[in-house]
PDB file of the backbone (N, CA, C, O) and the ligand in Angstrom, with CONECT records:
HET     ZN  A 101       1
ATOM      1  N   UNK A   1      38.666 -94.663 -29.353  1.00  0.00           N
ATOM      2  CA  UNK A   1      37.636 -93.659 -29.072  1.00  0.00           C
ATOM      3  C   UNK A   1      38.221 -92.272 -29.277  1.00  0.00           C
ATOM      4  O   UNK A   1      39.392 -92.042 -28.977  1.00  0.00           O
ATOM      5  N   UNK A   2      37.433 -91.365 -29.775  1.00  0.00           N
ATOM      6  CA  UNK A   2      37.964 -90.041 -30.081  1.00  0.00           C
ATOM      7  C   UNK A   2      38.256 -89.226 -28.825  1.00  0.00           C
ATOM      8  O   UNK A   2      37.492 -89.252 -27.860  1.00  0.00           O
ATOM      9  N   UNK A   3      39.349 -88.520 -28.853  1.00  0.00           N
ATOM     10  CA  UNK A   3      39.720 -87.607 -27.773  1.00  0.00           C
ATOM     11  C   UNK A   3      40.297 -86.351 -28.400  1.00  0.00           C
ATOM     12  O   UNK A   3      40.731 -86.356 -29.552  1.00  0.00           O
ATOM     13  N   UNK A   4      40.294 -85.274 -27.626  1.00  0.00           N
ATOM     14  CA  UNK A   4      40.858 -84.029 -28.116  1.00  0.00           C
ATOM     15  C   UNK A   4      42.344 -83.981 -27.775  1.00  0.00           C
ATOM     16  O   UNK A   4      42.736 -84.196 -26.628  1.00  0.00           O
ATOM     17  N   UNK A   5      43.157 -83.698 -28.776  1.00  0.00           N
ATOM     18  CA  UNK A   5      44.601 -83.596 -28.576  1.00  0.00           C
ATOM     19  C   UNK A   5      45.019 -82.164 -28.859  1.00  0.00           C
ATOM     20  O   UNK A   5      44.793 -81.656 -29.957  1.00  0.00           O
ATOM     21  N   UNK A   6      45.623 -81.514 -27.885  1.00  0.00           N
ATOM     22  CA  UNK A   6      46.090 -80.145 -28.088  1.00  0.00           C
ATOM     23  C   UNK A   6      47.134 -80.135 -29.195  1.00  0.00           C
ATOM     24  O   UNK A   6      48.068 -80.936 -29.190  1.00  0.00           O
ATOM     25  N   UNK A   7      46.967 -79.226 -30.137  1.00  0.00           N
ATOM     26  CA  UNK A   7      47.848 -79.248 -31.303  1.00  0.00           C
ATOM     27  C   UNK A   7      48.469 -77.890 -31.597  1.00  0.00           C
ATOM     28  O   UNK A   7      49.517 -77.814 -32.239  1.00  0.00           O
ATOM     29  N   UNK A   8      47.827 -76.810 -31.132  1.00  0.00           N
ATOM     30  CA  UNK A   8      48.389 -75.471 -31.336  1.00  0.00           C
ATOM     31  C   UNK A   8      48.422 -74.774 -29.984  1.00  0.00           C
ATOM     32  O   UNK A   8      47.463 -74.831 -29.214  1.00  0.00           O
ATOM     33  N   UNK A   9      49.553 -74.107 -29.707  1.00  0.00           N
ATOM     34  CA  UNK A   9      49.706 -73.408 -28.436  1.00  0.00           C
ATOM     35  C   UNK A   9      50.020 -71.943 -28.686  1.00  0.00           C
ATOM     36  O   UNK A   9      50.604 -71.586 -29.709  1.00  0.00           O
ATOM     37  N   UNK A  10      49.628 -71.098 -27.739  1.00  0.00           N
ATOM     38  CA  UNK A  10      49.957 -69.684 -27.868  1.00  0.00           C
ATOM     39  C   UNK A  10      51.292 -69.396 -27.182  1.00  0.00           C
ATOM     40  O   UNK A  10      51.981 -70.312 -26.736  1.00  0.00           O
ATOM     41  N   UNK A  11      51.647 -68.112 -27.104  1.00  0.00           N
ATOM     42  CA  UNK A  11      52.928 -67.727 -26.530  1.00  0.00           C
ATOM     43  C   UNK A  11      53.085 -68.102 -25.073  1.00  0.00           C
ATOM     44  O   UNK A  11      54.203 -68.240 -24.576  1.00  0.00           O
ATOM     45  N   UNK A  12      51.962 -68.268 -24.385  1.00  0.00           N
ATOM     46  CA  UNK A  12      52.012 -68.648 -22.974  1.00  0.00           C
ATOM     47  C   UNK A  12      51.961 -70.171 -22.809  1.00  0.00           C
ATOM     48  O   UNK A  12      51.765 -70.686 -21.709  1.00  0.00           O
ATOM     49  N   UNK A  13      52.139 -70.866 -23.914  1.00  0.00           N
ATOM     50  CA  UNK A  13      52.126 -72.332 -23.900  1.00  0.00           C
ATOM     51  C   UNK A  13      50.768 -72.901 -23.500  1.00  0.00           C
ATOM     52  O   UNK A  13      50.666 -74.040 -23.044  1.00  0.00           O
ATOM     53  N   UNK A  14      49.738 -72.097 -23.678  1.00  0.00           N
ATOM     54  CA  UNK A  14      48.390 -72.610 -23.434  1.00  0.00           C
ATOM     55  C   UNK A  14      47.801 -73.088 -24.750  1.00  0.00           C
ATOM     56  O   UNK A  14      47.981 -72.440 -25.781  1.00  0.00           O
ATOM     57  N   UNK A  15      47.106 -74.204 -24.726  1.00  0.00           N
ATOM     58  CA  UNK A  15      46.533 -74.705 -25.973  1.00  0.00           C
ATOM     59  C   UNK A  15      45.407 -73.804 -26.471  1.00  0.00           C
ATOM     60  O   UNK A  15      44.583 -73.326 -25.691  1.00  0.00           O
ATOM     61  N   UNK A  16      45.387 -73.584 -27.775  1.00  0.00           N
ATOM     62  CA  UNK A  16      44.318 -72.790 -28.381  1.00  0.00           C
ATOM     63  C   UNK A  16      43.606 -73.574 -29.475  1.00  0.00           C
ATOM     64  O   UNK A  16      42.582 -73.120 -29.986  1.00  0.00           O
ATOM     65  N   UNK A  17      44.119 -74.730 -29.840  1.00  0.00           N
ATOM     66  CA  UNK A  17      43.446 -75.561 -30.836  1.00  0.00           C
ATOM     67  C   UNK A  17      43.723 -77.032 -30.536  1.00  0.00           C
ATOM     68  O   UNK A  17      44.788 -77.406 -30.045  1.00  0.00           O
ATOM     69  N   UNK A  18      42.725 -77.843 -30.849  1.00  0.00           N
ATOM     70  CA  UNK A  18      42.794 -79.281 -30.569  1.00  0.00           C
ATOM     71  C   UNK A  18      42.380 -80.046 -31.815  1.00  0.00           C
ATOM     72  O   UNK A  18      41.633 -79.550 -32.659  1.00  0.00           O
ATOM     73  N   UNK A  19      42.874 -81.240 -31.901  1.00  0.00           N
ATOM     74  CA  UNK A  19      42.555 -82.096 -33.026  1.00  0.00           C
ATOM     75  C   UNK A  19      41.818 -83.320 -32.506  1.00  0.00           C
ATOM     76  O   UNK A  19      42.133 -83.846 -31.439  1.00  0.00           O
ATOM     77  N   UNK A  20      40.833 -83.764 -33.277  1.00  0.00           N
ATOM     78  CA  UNK A  20      40.182 -85.021 -32.951  1.00  0.00           C
ATOM     79  C   UNK A  20      41.177 -86.143 -33.225  1.00  0.00           C
ATOM     80  O   UNK A  20      41.779 -86.202 -34.297  1.00  0.00           O
ATOM     81  N   UNK A  21      41.345 -87.033 -32.248  1.00  0.00           N
ATOM     82  CA  UNK A  21      42.358 -88.080 -32.405  1.00  0.00           C
ATOM     83  C   UNK A  21      41.941 -89.146 -33.414  1.00  0.00           C
ATOM     84  O   UNK A  21      42.782 -89.914 -33.882  1.00  0.00           O
ATOM     85  N   UNK A  22      40.669 -89.202 -33.751  1.00  0.00           N
ATOM     86  CA  UNK A  22      40.213 -90.219 -34.694  1.00  0.00           C
ATOM     87  C   UNK A  22      40.158 -89.731 -36.131  1.00  0.00           C
ATOM     88  O   UNK A  22      40.083 -90.531 -37.063  1.00  0.00           O
ATOM     89  N   UNK A  23      40.197 -88.421 -36.309  1.00  0.00           N
ATOM     90  CA  UNK A  23      40.269 -87.868 -37.651  1.00  0.00           C
ATOM     91  C   UNK A  23      41.094 -86.598 -37.528  1.00  0.00           C
ATOM     92  O   UNK A  23      41.743 -86.386 -36.504  1.00  0.00           O
ATOM     93  N   UNK A  24      41.084 -85.768 -38.528  1.00  0.00           N
ATOM     94  CA  UNK A  24      41.979 -84.619 -38.484  1.00  0.00           C
ATOM     95  C   UNK A  24      41.222 -83.315 -38.268  1.00  0.00           C
ATOM     96  O   UNK A  24      41.747 -82.235 -38.540  1.00  0.00           O
ATOM     97  N   UNK A  25      39.986 -83.417 -37.779  1.00  0.00           N
ATOM     98  CA  UNK A  25      39.198 -82.213 -37.580  1.00  0.00           C
ATOM     99  C   UNK A  25      39.770 -81.382 -36.434  1.00  0.00           C
ATOM    100  O   UNK A  25      40.104 -81.913 -35.375  1.00  0.00           O
ATOM    101  N   UNK A  26      39.878 -80.075 -36.658  1.00  0.00           N
ATOM    102  CA  UNK A  26      40.461 -79.178 -35.667  1.00  0.00           C
ATOM    103  C   UNK A  26      39.369 -78.360 -34.990  1.00  0.00           C
ATOM    104  O   UNK A  26      38.435 -77.886 -35.636  1.00  0.00           O
ATOM    105  N   UNK A  27      39.506 -78.207 -33.682  1.00  0.00           N
ATOM    106  CA  UNK A  27      38.609 -77.361 -32.887  1.00  0.00           C
ATOM    107  C   UNK A  27      39.475 -76.284 -32.260  1.00  0.00           C
ATOM    108  O   UNK A  27      40.453 -76.586 -31.577  1.00  0.00           O
ATOM    109  N   UNK A  28      39.120 -75.030 -32.489  1.00  0.00           N
ATOM    110  CA  UNK A  28      39.983 -73.951 -32.016  1.00  0.00           C
ATOM    111  C   UNK A  28      39.175 -72.889 -31.302  1.00  0.00           C
ATOM    112  O   UNK A  28      37.967 -72.760 -31.497  1.00  0.00           O
ATOM    113  N   UNK A  29      39.874 -72.125 -30.465  1.00  0.00           N
ATOM    114  CA  UNK A  29      39.255 -70.976 -29.827  1.00  0.00           C
ATOM    115  C   UNK A  29      39.003 -69.906 -30.889  1.00  0.00           C
ATOM    116  O   UNK A  29      39.564 -69.954 -31.984  1.00  0.00           O
ATOM    117  N   UNK A  30      38.158 -68.950 -30.547  1.00  0.00           N
ATOM    118  CA  UNK A  30      37.768 -67.926 -31.514  1.00  0.00           C
ATOM    119  C   UNK A  30      38.955 -67.094 -31.992  1.00  0.00           C
ATOM    120  O   UNK A  30      39.051 -66.745 -33.169  1.00  0.00           O
ATOM    121  N   UNK A  31      39.855 -66.784 -31.064  1.00  0.00           N
ATOM    122  CA  UNK A  31      40.987 -65.938 -31.420  1.00  0.00           C
ATOM    123  C   UNK A  31      42.275 -66.589 -30.929  1.00  0.00           C
ATOM    124  O   UNK A  31      42.273 -67.375 -29.981  1.00  0.00           O
ATOM    125  N   UNK A  32      43.371 -66.245 -31.594  1.00  0.00           N
ATOM    126  CA  UNK A  32      44.643 -66.851 -31.188  1.00  0.00           C
ATOM    127  C   UNK A  32      45.075 -66.349 -29.818  1.00  0.00           C
ATOM    128  O   UNK A  32      45.835 -67.021 -29.122  1.00  0.00           O
ATOM    129  N   UNK A  33      44.589 -65.154 -29.422  1.00  0.00           N
ATOM    130  CA  UNK A  33      44.978 -64.632 -28.108  1.00  0.00           C
ATOM    131  C   UNK A  33      43.905 -64.919 -27.063  1.00  0.00           C
ATOM    132  O   UNK A  33      43.955 -64.388 -25.954  1.00  0.00           O
ATOM    133  N   UNK A  34      42.936 -65.759 -27.417  1.00  0.00           N
ATOM    134  CA  UNK A  34      41.886 -66.102 -26.470  1.00  0.00           C
ATOM    135  C   UNK A  34      42.448 -66.961 -25.347  1.00  0.00           C
ATOM    136  O   UNK A  34      43.392 -67.727 -25.533  1.00  0.00           O
ATOM    137  N   UNK A  35      41.842 -66.809 -24.188  1.00  0.00           N
ATOM    138  CA  UNK A  35      42.249 -67.607 -23.042  1.00  0.00           C
ATOM    139  C   UNK A  35      41.221 -68.707 -22.843  1.00  0.00           C
ATOM    140  O   UNK A  35      40.020 -68.503 -23.020  1.00  0.00           O
ATOM    141  N   UNK A  36      41.709 -69.851 -22.480  1.00  0.00           N
ATOM    142  CA  UNK A  36      40.809 -70.980 -22.282  1.00  0.00           C
ATOM    143  C   UNK A  36      40.060 -70.804 -20.964  1.00  0.00           C
ATOM    144  O   UNK A  36      40.600 -71.059 -19.887  1.00  0.00           O
ATOM    145  N   UNK A  37      38.839 -70.376 -21.066  1.00  0.00           N
ATOM    146  CA  UNK A  37      38.012 -70.186 -19.878  1.00  0.00           C
ATOM    147  C   UNK A  37      37.057 -71.359 -19.739  1.00  0.00           C
ATOM    148  O   UNK A  37      36.997 -72.250 -20.586  1.00  0.00           O
ATOM    149  N   UNK A  38      36.312 -71.327 -18.637  1.00  0.00           N
ATOM    150  CA  UNK A  38      35.296 -72.359 -18.438  1.00  0.00           C
ATOM    151  C   UNK A  38      34.314 -72.352 -19.608  1.00  0.00           C
ATOM    152  O   UNK A  38      33.931 -73.398 -20.132  1.00  0.00           O
ATOM    153  N   UNK A  39      33.920 -71.136 -20.002  1.00  0.00           N
ATOM    154  CA  UNK A  39      32.942 -71.003 -21.075  1.00  0.00           C
ATOM    155  C   UNK A  39      33.494 -71.516 -22.404  1.00  0.00           C
ATOM    156  O   UNK A  39      32.822 -72.268 -23.110  1.00  0.00           O
ATOM    157  N   UNK A  40      34.713 -71.109 -22.743  1.00  0.00           N
ATOM    158  CA  UNK A  40      35.260 -71.542 -24.029  1.00  0.00           C
ATOM    159  C   UNK A  40      35.568 -73.039 -24.016  1.00  0.00           C
ATOM    160  O   UNK A  40      35.467 -73.706 -25.046  1.00  0.00           O
ATOM    161  N   UNK A  41      35.940 -73.558 -22.857  1.00  0.00           N
ATOM    162  CA  UNK A  41      36.181 -75.002 -22.763  1.00  0.00           C
ATOM    163  C   UNK A  41      34.885 -75.764 -23.002  1.00  0.00           C
ATOM    164  O   UNK A  41      34.857 -76.769 -23.712  1.00  0.00           O
ATOM    165  N   UNK A  42      33.812 -75.264 -22.395  1.00  0.00           N
ATOM    166  CA  UNK A  42      32.518 -75.915 -22.593  1.00  0.00           C
ATOM    167  C   UNK A  42      32.093 -75.842 -24.055  1.00  0.00           C
ATOM    168  O   UNK A  42      31.487 -76.775 -24.583  1.00  0.00           O
ATOM    169  N   UNK A  43      32.417 -74.722 -24.702  1.00  0.00           N
ATOM    170  CA  UNK A  43      32.065 -74.563 -26.118  1.00  0.00           C
ATOM    171  C   UNK A  43      32.825 -75.577 -26.978  1.00  0.00           C
ATOM    172  O   UNK A  43      32.248 -76.207 -27.864  1.00  0.00           O
ATOM    173  N   UNK A  44      34.111 -75.724 -26.709  1.00  0.00           N
ATOM    174  CA  UNK A  44      34.920 -76.697 -27.455  1.00  0.00           C
ATOM    175  C   UNK A  44      34.366 -78.108 -27.230  1.00  0.00           C
ATOM    176  O   UNK A  44      34.222 -78.888 -28.171  1.00  0.00           O
ATOM    177  N   UNK A  45      34.061 -78.418 -25.976  1.00  0.00           N
ATOM    178  CA  UNK A  45      33.524 -79.751 -25.680  1.00  0.00           C
ATOM    179  C   UNK A  45      32.206 -79.992 -26.395  1.00  0.00           C
ATOM    180  O   UNK A  45      31.938 -81.096 -26.870  1.00  0.00           O
ATOM    181  N   UNK A  46      31.385 -78.949 -26.467  1.00  0.00           N
ATOM    182  CA  UNK A  46      30.091 -79.075 -27.123  1.00  0.00           C
ATOM    183  C   UNK A  46      30.274 -79.297 -28.631  1.00  0.00           C
ATOM    184  O   UNK A  46      29.611 -80.144 -29.229  1.00  0.00           O
ATOM    185  N   UNK A  47      31.177 -78.526 -29.228  1.00  0.00           N
ATOM    186  CA  UNK A  47      31.466 -78.697 -30.653  1.00  0.00           C
ATOM    187  C   UNK A  47      31.995 -80.112 -30.919  1.00  0.00           C
ATOM    188  O   UNK A  47      31.631 -80.758 -31.901  1.00  0.00           O
ATOM    189  N   UNK A  48      32.859 -80.565 -30.020  1.00  0.00           N
ATOM    190  CA  UNK A  48      33.460 -81.887 -30.183  1.00  0.00           C
ATOM    191  C   UNK A  48      32.407 -82.980 -30.037  1.00  0.00           C
ATOM    192  O   UNK A  48      32.422 -83.977 -30.759  1.00  0.00           O
ATOM    193  N   UNK A  49      31.501 -82.776 -29.101  1.00  0.00           N
ATOM    194  CA  UNK A  49      30.433 -83.751 -28.898  1.00  0.00           C
ATOM    195  C   UNK A  49      29.554 -83.856 -30.148  1.00  0.00           C
ATOM    196  O   UNK A  49      29.197 -84.951 -30.583  1.00  0.00           O
ATOM    197  N   UNK A  50      29.217 -82.699 -30.713  1.00  0.00           N
ATOM    198  CA  UNK A  50      28.423 -82.675 -31.944  1.00  0.00           C
ATOM    199  C   UNK A  50      29.165 -83.390 -33.066  1.00  0.00           C
ATOM    200  O   UNK A  50      28.582 -84.170 -33.820  1.00  0.00           O
ATOM    201  N   UNK A  51      30.454 -83.111 -33.159  1.00  0.00           N
ATOM    202  CA  UNK A  51      31.290 -83.729 -34.182  1.00  0.00           C
ATOM    203  C   UNK A  51      31.293 -85.254 -34.022  1.00  0.00           C
ATOM    204  O   UNK A  51      31.136 -85.992 -34.995  1.00  0.00           O
ATOM    205  N   UNK A  52      31.473 -85.706 -32.790  1.00  0.00           N
ATOM    206  CA  UNK A  52      31.555 -87.153 -32.547  1.00  0.00           C
ATOM    207  C   UNK A  52      30.228 -87.839 -32.853  1.00  0.00           C
ATOM    208  O   UNK A  52      30.202 -88.937 -33.409  1.00  0.00           O
ATOM    209  N   UNK A  53      29.140 -87.192 -32.492  1.00  0.00           N
ATOM    210  CA  UNK A  53      27.832 -87.785 -32.767  1.00  0.00           C
ATOM    211  C   UNK A  53      27.616 -87.959 -34.254  1.00  0.00           C
ATOM    212  O   UNK A  53      26.983 -88.920 -34.692  1.00  0.00           O
ATOM    213  N   UNK A  54      28.157 -87.002 -35.048  1.00  0.00           N
ATOM    214  CA  UNK A  54      27.993 -87.079 -36.484  1.00  0.00           C
ATOM    215  C   UNK A  54      29.016 -87.984 -37.152  1.00  0.00           C
ATOM    216  O   UNK A  54      28.684 -88.736 -38.068  1.00  0.00           O
ATOM    217  N   UNK A  55      30.263 -87.911 -36.692  1.00  0.00           N
ATOM    218  CA  UNK A  55      31.365 -88.586 -37.384  1.00  0.00           C
ATOM    219  C   UNK A  55      31.772 -89.912 -36.747  1.00  0.00           C
ATOM    220  O   UNK A  55      32.221 -90.822 -37.443  1.00  0.00           O
ATOM    221  N   UNK A  56      31.622 -90.023 -35.457  1.00  0.00           N
ATOM    222  CA  UNK A  56      32.055 -91.236 -34.764  1.00  0.00           C
ATOM    223  C   UNK A  56      30.932 -91.734 -33.868  1.00  0.00           C
ATOM    224  O   UNK A  56      31.098 -91.831 -32.652  1.00  0.00           O
ATOM    225  N   UNK A  57      29.782 -92.053 -34.470  1.00  0.00           N
ATOM    226  CA  UNK A  57      28.620 -92.413 -33.650  1.00  0.00           C
ATOM    227  C   UNK A  57      28.895 -93.643 -32.790  1.00  0.00           C
ATOM    228  O   UNK A  57      29.547 -94.594 -33.219  1.00  0.00           O
ATOM    229  N   UNK A  58      28.381 -93.593 -31.573  1.00  0.00           N
ATOM    230  CA  UNK A  58      28.508 -94.729 -30.673  1.00  0.00           C
ATOM    231  C   UNK A  58      29.783 -94.748 -29.875  1.00  0.00           C
ATOM    232  O   UNK A  58      29.952 -95.594 -28.996  1.00  0.00           O
ATOM    233  N   UNK A  59      30.697 -93.821 -30.167  1.00  0.00           N
ATOM    234  CA  UNK A  59      31.956 -93.832 -29.439  1.00  0.00           C
ATOM    235  C   UNK A  59      31.828 -93.027 -28.153  1.00  0.00           C
ATOM    236  O   UNK A  59      30.990 -92.135 -28.021  1.00  0.00           O
ATOM    237  N   UNK A  60      32.698 -93.382 -27.211  1.00  0.00           N
ATOM    238  CA  UNK A  60      32.726 -92.627 -25.960  1.00  0.00           C
ATOM    239  C   UNK A  60      33.486 -91.339 -26.207  1.00  0.00           C
ATOM    240  O   UNK A  60      34.552 -91.348 -26.822  1.00  0.00           O
ATOM    241  N   UNK A  61      32.939 -90.234 -25.729  1.00  0.00           N
ATOM    242  CA  UNK A  61      33.523 -88.930 -26.008  1.00  0.00           C
ATOM    243  C   UNK A  61      34.348 -88.465 -24.823  1.00  0.00           C
ATOM    244  O   UNK A  61      33.870 -88.438 -23.688  1.00  0.00           O
ATOM    245  N   UNK A  62      35.593 -88.099 -25.101  1.00  0.00           N
ATOM    246  CA  UNK A  62      36.457 -87.569 -24.044  1.00  0.00           C
ATOM    247  C   UNK A  62      36.727 -86.110 -24.348  1.00  0.00           C
ATOM    248  O   UNK A  62      37.468 -85.789 -25.278  1.00  0.00           O
ATOM    249  N   UNK A  63      36.129 -85.227 -23.566  1.00  0.00           N
ATOM    250  CA  UNK A  63      36.308 -83.803 -23.783  1.00  0.00           C
ATOM    251  C   UNK A  63      37.458 -83.264 -22.964  1.00  0.00           C
ATOM    252  O   UNK A  63      38.215 -84.010 -22.342  1.00  0.00           O
ATOM    253  N   UNK A  64      37.570 -81.942 -22.979  1.00  0.00           N
ATOM    254  CA  UNK A  64      38.614 -81.278 -22.208  1.00  0.00           C
ATOM    255  C   UNK A  64      38.177 -81.140 -20.757  1.00  0.00           C
ATOM    256  O   UNK A  64      36.984 -81.123 -20.454  1.00  0.00           O
ATOM    257  N   UNK A  65      39.155 -81.042 -19.870  1.00  0.00           N
ATOM    258  CA  UNK A  65      38.841 -80.737 -18.478  1.00  0.00           C
ATOM    259  C   UNK A  65      38.359 -79.296 -18.395  1.00  0.00           C
ATOM    260  O   UNK A  65      38.949 -78.399 -18.997  1.00  0.00           O
ATOM    261  N   UNK A  66      37.289 -79.083 -17.650  1.00  0.00           N
ATOM    262  CA  UNK A  66      36.772 -77.730 -17.486  1.00  0.00           C
ATOM    263  C   UNK A  66      37.585 -77.034 -16.391  1.00  0.00           C
ATOM    264  O   UNK A  66      37.702 -77.557 -15.283  1.00  0.00           O
ATOM    265  N   UNK A  67      38.147 -75.862 -16.691  1.00  0.00           N
ATOM    266  CA  UNK A  67      38.871 -75.126 -15.640  1.00  0.00           C
ATOM    267  C   UNK A  67      37.916 -74.777 -14.497  1.00  0.00           C
ATOM    268  O   UNK A  67      36.720 -74.578 -14.709  1.00  0.00           O
ATOM    269  N   UNK A  68      38.459 -74.708 -13.298  1.00  0.00           N
ATOM    270  CA  UNK A  68      37.619 -74.435 -12.133  1.00  0.00           C
ATOM    271  C   UNK A  68      37.147 -72.993 -12.100  1.00  0.00           C
ATOM    272  O   UNK A  68      36.044 -72.705 -11.636  1.00  0.00           O
ATOM    273  N   UNK A  69      37.984 -72.084 -12.593  1.00  0.00           N
ATOM    274  CA  UNK A  69      37.640 -70.680 -12.516  1.00  0.00           C
ATOM    275  C   UNK A  69      37.655 -70.050 -13.897  1.00  0.00           C
ATOM    276  O   UNK A  69      38.122 -70.651 -14.865  1.00  0.00           O
ATOM    277  N   UNK A  70      37.148 -68.857 -13.972  1.00  0.00           N
ATOM    278  CA  UNK A  70      37.095 -68.132 -15.233  1.00  0.00           C
ATOM    279  C   UNK A  70      38.247 -67.145 -15.361  1.00  0.00           C
ATOM    280  O   UNK A  70      38.110 -66.109 -16.012  1.00  0.00           O
ATOM    281  N   UNK A  71      39.362 -67.458 -14.753  1.00  0.00           N
ATOM    282  CA  UNK A  71      40.483 -66.532 -14.738  1.00  0.00           C
ATOM    283  C   UNK A  71      41.579 -66.969 -15.698  1.00  0.00           C
ATOM    284  O   UNK A  71      42.759 -66.685 -15.490  1.00  0.00           O
ATOM    285  N   UNK A  72      41.171 -67.657 -16.743  1.00  0.00           N
ATOM    286  CA  UNK A  72      42.167 -68.189 -17.650  1.00  0.00           C
ATOM    287  C   UNK A  72      42.848 -69.384 -17.013  1.00  0.00           C
ATOM    288  O   UNK A  72      43.962 -69.758 -17.379  1.00  0.00           O
ATOM    289  N   UNK A  73      42.167 -69.965 -16.069  1.00  0.00           N
ATOM    290  CA  UNK A  73      42.771 -71.018 -15.291  1.00  0.00           C
ATOM    291  C   UNK A  73      42.816 -72.340 -15.994  1.00  0.00           C
ATOM    292  O   UNK A  73      41.809 -73.041 -16.085  1.00  0.00           O
ATOM    293  N   UNK A  74      43.968 -72.683 -16.489  1.00  0.00           N
ATOM    294  CA  UNK A  74      44.179 -74.047 -16.943  1.00  0.00           C
ATOM    295  C   UNK A  74      44.357 -74.854 -15.660  1.00  0.00           C
ATOM    296  O   UNK A  74      45.197 -74.491 -14.836  1.00  0.00           O
ATOM    297  N   UNK A  75      43.603 -75.931 -15.458  1.00  0.00           N
ATOM    298  CA  UNK A  75      43.652 -76.609 -14.172  1.00  0.00           C
ATOM    299  C   UNK A  75      45.056 -77.036 -13.784  1.00  0.00           C
ATOM    300  O   UNK A  75      45.794 -77.592 -14.597  1.00  0.00           O
ATOM    301  N   UNK A  76      45.410 -76.778 -12.566  1.00  0.00           N
ATOM    302  CA  UNK A  76      46.739 -77.169 -12.099  1.00  0.00           C
ATOM    303  C   UNK A  76      46.768 -78.661 -11.847  1.00  0.00           C
ATOM    304  O   UNK A  76      45.793 -79.218 -11.342  1.00  0.00           O
ATOM    305  N   UNK A  77      47.835 -79.306 -12.179  1.00  0.00           N
ATOM    306  CA  UNK A  77      47.920 -80.759 -12.031  1.00  0.00           C
ATOM    307  C   UNK A  77      47.832 -81.205 -10.581  1.00  0.00           C
ATOM    308  O   UNK A  77      47.889 -82.401 -10.299  1.00  0.00           O
TER     309      UNK A  77
HETATM  310 ZN    ZN A 101      36.715 -86.904 -35.425  1.00  0.00          ZN2+
END
């Protein structure tokens, strides 16, 4: 089943681009210095969902975890 795999990181070691694990399609934030916010995470998940519906129909979609806050918060483990 397709999942998003972080593939590009910025200077703060935060992911800014992800690859579909079932093909090589890349999903990236708008800018390299963009911070992964709740909004941008939802956007990536939405793009990925659209991609999966078109390219991997019938598969279970595993998106990114949505950060709890809009403070650039990558969820703490
Ligand atoms: Zn794919």
